[in-house]
Each structure stands twice: as structure tokens, then as C-alpha cells.
C-alpha positions as a printed Julia matrix, in Angstrom:
250×3 Matrix{Float64}:
  48.12   -4.59  -109.28
  46.48   -7.81  -108.15
  42.76   -8.21  -108.2
  40.26  -10.54  -106.55
  36.79  -11.54  -107.44
  33.94  -11.8   -104.92
  30.94  -14.05  -105.24
  29.07  -11.6   -107.33
  32.0   -11.44  -109.73
  32.74   -7.85  -108.98
  36.31   -6.81  -109.04
  37.78   -5.37  -105.9
  41.16   -3.96  -105.35
  43.05   -5.21  -102.26
  43.34   -2.5    -99.65
  40.34   -0.67  -101.03
  37.72    0.74   -98.61
  35.44   -2.23   -99.22
  37.75   -4.42   -97.07
  38.0    -2.04   -94.1
  35.8    -2.47   -90.95
  34.43    0.75   -89.56
  32.76    1.06   -86.09
  30.09    3.68   -85.84
  30.26    5.88   -82.76
  27.68    5.3    -79.94
  24.77    7.62   -79.41
  26.44    9.41   -76.43
  29.48    9.36   -74.17
  29.4     6.88   -71.15
  29.3     8.17   -67.41
  27.49   10.88   -65.4
  27.39   14.52   -65.99
  27.58   17.1    -63.12
  23.81   17.5    -62.7
  23.24   13.75   -62.38
  26.07   13.47   -59.86
  24.64   16.27   -57.73
  21.18   14.69   -57.82
  22.6    11.31   -56.77
  24.5    12.93   -53.88
  21.38   14.8    -52.73
  19.28   11.62   -52.84
  21.97    9.69   -50.93
  22.09   12.43   -48.29
  18.3    12.32   -47.83
  18.34    8.52   -47.47
  21.25    8.67   -45.01
  19.5    11.32   -42.9
  16.3     9.27   -42.86
  18.17    6.15   -41.74
  20.02    8.16   -39.07
  16.79    9.65   -37.72
  15.17    6.2    -37.65
  18.15    4.76   -35.77
  18.12    7.65   -33.28
  14.39    7.21   -32.69
  14.81    3.47   -32.19
  17.69    4.02   -29.74
  15.65    6.56   -27.74
  12.65    4.22   -27.77
  14.78    1.34   -26.47
  16.19    3.59   -23.74
  12.66    4.53   -22.64
  11.66    0.87   -22.62
  14.69    0.01   -20.49
  13.82    2.77   -18.02
  10.21    1.58   -17.83
  11.42   -1.96   -17.23
  13.76   -0.75   -14.48
  10.91    1.23   -12.9
   8.67   -1.85   -13.0
  11.36   -3.96   -11.33
  11.87   -1.39    -8.58
   8.12   -1.05    -8.05
   7.81   -4.83    -7.83
  10.68   -4.9     -5.32
   8.97   -2.24    -3.17
   5.59   -3.97    -3.38
   7.19   -7.27    -2.41
   8.68   -5.65     0.7
   5.34   -4.03     1.45
   3.6    -7.39     1.1
   6.1    -9.11     3.39
   5.7    -6.34     5.97
   1.92   -6.67     5.81
   1.92  -10.39     6.58
   2.88  -10.2     10.28
   1.21   -6.89    11.03
  -2.42   -7.89    10.91
  -2.18  -10.67    13.52
   0.72   -9.51    15.66
  -0.29   -6.0     16.59
  -3.36   -3.89    17.12
  -5.3    -2.71    14.04
  -6.47    0.36    15.96
  -5.65    0.89    19.63
  -8.68    3.16    20.12
 -11.21    0.41    19.41
  -9.19   -2.74    20.15
 -10.48   -4.19    23.45
  -7.23   -6.13    23.96
  -5.21   -2.93    24.29
  -5.34   -2.0     27.96
  -4.45    0.61    28.94
  -4.79    2.74    25.83
  -1.63    4.55    24.68
  -1.56    8.33    24.86
  -1.23    8.52    21.08
  -3.44    6.14    19.07
  -1.67    3.34    17.23
  -2.9     2.09    13.86
  -1.42   -0.77    11.92
  -1.97    1.08     8.64
  -2.39    4.74     7.82
  -2.3     6.81     4.64
  -1.16   10.41     4.73
  -0.56   13.12     2.15
   3.2    13.27     1.74
   5.77   15.46     0.06
   6.8    12.62    -2.21
   8.56   12.92    -5.53
   6.48   13.88    -8.58
   8.08   13.82   -12.0
   7.79   17.25   -13.67
   5.33   18.73   -11.16
   4.58   21.67   -13.43
   3.4    19.24   -16.13
   1.59   16.96   -13.63
  -0.11   19.38   -11.2
  -2.93   16.94   -10.46
  -0.67   14.16    -9.17
  -0.35   14.01    -5.38
   1.62   11.41    -3.46
   0.61    9.42    -0.4
   2.78    7.89     2.31
   1.93    4.41     3.6
   2.8     3.98     7.27
   2.79    0.52     8.85
   3.12   -0.3     12.54
   3.98   -3.63    14.06
   6.58   -6.29    14.62
   8.52   -6.92    11.46
   9.9   -10.22    12.76
   7.61  -11.99    15.19
  10.24  -14.66    15.79
  12.07  -12.2     18.03
   9.88  -12.57    21.11
  11.2   -12.45    24.65
  10.02  -13.33    28.15
  10.25  -11.14    31.22
  11.99  -11.93    34.49
  10.35   -8.98    36.17
   8.79   -5.57    35.65
   9.54   -2.69    37.97
   8.48    0.91    37.4
   9.64    1.78    33.9
  12.13   -1.1     33.57
  11.63   -4.54    32.03
  14.17   -7.29    32.73
  14.34  -10.0     30.07
  15.12  -13.7     30.43
  18.6   -14.56    29.17
  17.79  -17.94    27.63
  19.98  -17.6     24.55
  17.32  -15.85    22.5
  18.44  -12.29    23.21
  20.59  -10.36    20.7
  24.08  -11.77    21.03
  26.1    -8.54    21.11
  25.95   -5.04    22.54
  25.49   -3.58    19.07
  22.69   -5.98    18.15
  20.96   -5.41    21.51
  21.08   -1.63    21.11
  19.8    -1.93    17.56
  16.9    -4.19    18.53
  15.82   -1.99    21.44
  16.56    1.42    19.92
  14.73    4.45    21.27
  12.62    5.04    18.15
  10.75    1.76    18.7
   8.01    0.46    20.96
   7.91   -2.37    23.44
   4.72   -4.4     23.23
   4.05   -6.28    26.45
   1.41   -8.99    26.35
  -0.24  -11.37    28.8
  -1.5   -14.92    28.35
  -5.12  -13.73    28.0
  -4.18  -11.68    24.93
  -4.27   -8.23    26.5
  -1.34   -5.99    25.67
  -0.01   -2.48    25.97
   2.62   -0.41    24.24
   5.47    1.61    25.74
   8.03    3.62    23.81
  11.6     2.5     24.46
  13.87    4.99    26.17
  17.12    3.02    26.62
  18.51   -0.5     26.91
  21.26   -2.19    28.94
  22.87   -5.2     27.31
  24.77   -6.32    30.42
  21.73   -6.23    32.71
  19.32   -7.45    29.99
  16.96   -4.59    30.77
  14.88   -2.22    28.67
  13.71    1.12    30.05
  10.56    2.73    28.64
   9.32    6.31    28.65
   6.71    5.92    31.45
   5.83    3.75    34.42
   4.45    0.41    33.23
   0.86    0.0     34.5
   0.18   -2.56    37.21
  -3.14   -4.01    38.29
  -3.97   -2.67    41.73
  -6.98   -0.95    43.24
  -9.09    0.74    40.58
  -6.38    0.18    37.96
  -7.51   -2.96    36.13
  -5.1    -2.78    33.18
  -1.5    -3.9     33.32
   0.59   -6.64    34.85
   0.19   -8.48    38.14
   2.69   -9.39    40.83
   6.29   -8.99    39.74
   5.51   -9.08    36.01
   7.18  -12.44    35.45
   6.58  -14.51    32.3
   5.11  -11.75    30.13
   5.63  -11.8     26.38
   7.64   -8.93    24.93
   8.45   -7.98    21.36
   9.67   -4.85    19.62
   7.41   -2.92    17.25
   7.98    0.19    15.23
   6.76    2.37    12.39
   7.79    1.82     8.79
   6.96    4.52     6.25
   6.83    4.08     2.5
   6.87    7.05     0.16
   8.11    7.88    -3.32
  11.45    9.66    -3.49
  13.61   10.86    -6.37
  16.27    8.47    -7.59
  19.55   10.16    -6.7
  21.71    7.46    -8.26
  23.89    8.49   -11.23
């Protein structure tokens, strides 16, 4: 048997336990036990649900913001139309035919350039908003003062217009311009005017028929046209009503 000597001079036998390296076991086994795994899964589920709820809330909030933006754009569009309709009305029609001295004779039904009336407009969730009531804005006047015409003559309830190239160019356009739900405003050089509701129109004859005999100055009647009614200014006026309605679009 061979022997070796270490530094301390102690004899050691080759292959003896003094030459063997021994690793001590760790304090515990590596990994997760069942309880820790369940706790981790529960915590992950809670975090995932919180993130999902936050995402859902953010998506709903963005949807509401988009709808509010769309509503603002549509309101701005309506107000812009209302503003453009207001511009010609104040100077190109009567503000109130009852008190306007230039309206002669007075129409049977008073004409006002602007009126507000309680309307059956749309209210969102009326049971939740019982105090909200809607109003209708009604305007009256010429929506395009560029379309003014001159008369050749006036006879009874019929007005003949000058065909100088300014009349509507087709039967369809003529009928649309002088449709029966509109009014014919006839004015003189001194600023006096009167209103007659349109009954019918004839494109070929360039005539417009109204619902009553057009007044003529004669005898005690001091309101109306003189002579044959030549050279009078004519334009078409009508009512435009604004009110809130439900959006039926998908």
C-alpha cells in the first residue's frame, strides 16, 4: 500500500475519505409548490381583470367623446345654415307685417321673419329629462335674393314675368322655384310690398298664379300696383323651420 505525506506530515492513504469531495444538500428543493402556484394564478387573474376593465372603460370613454364630437360638428353645421339663412332675411323681407308700414295691403295671416314655438322635438330619454322642452325656430324670407324677377304685367291673380334669361331654365326648375307652398313678394320702387301665396305656375307662359286677386290702386284702395303692373320686382319667399329630430341613421 502506497502512502503520501501532506504538509503537516500526516500520513494519508490514497482513496481514503480525506480525498473525496462531498457537496452538502441545499436548504430546500427548487420550484413552486401548489399553494404558491395557486396564489400566483389568482394574482395574475386579478391584474388581468383590472387591465381589461380599464381598457373597456377607456374604449367606452373614447366612444362617448367621438359621439360628442360628432354632435358638436352637426350642431355647428346646423348653426352655420341658420346663420346663412338669417343674413338675407332681415333686409329682404318684413320683420313683422302687422307693424311694417311698407307692407300694403296687410296679408290675412301675419308674417314674421322670426318666430319661436313650442315643438314636439326630440328629447333624449324624456323620462330622465322631464324638464327639457324643445323649441322650433321658424324663419320667413327669400333664401336667395339673387333670384329676383321683373313683371311684364299683372292681371287679376296672375303675374307675367319678363323672360330676360334670368328665369329658371327648365320646367322642373320653374315649378320648383314657384311651388305652391311658397309666397310671391311683389314690390314697387318706393319700397312698398305685399305678399301673395303661390297657387300654380306656367313655365311656357312665364306666369305665376296666386291664391287671390292682386290689389290694384283705384278709388279708395290705395295699396297695390298701378296701371298694368309693369316693371314690379318679384321674388319668392317661404318658411323654413328648424327643430331637433332623432337621428335615424344606423
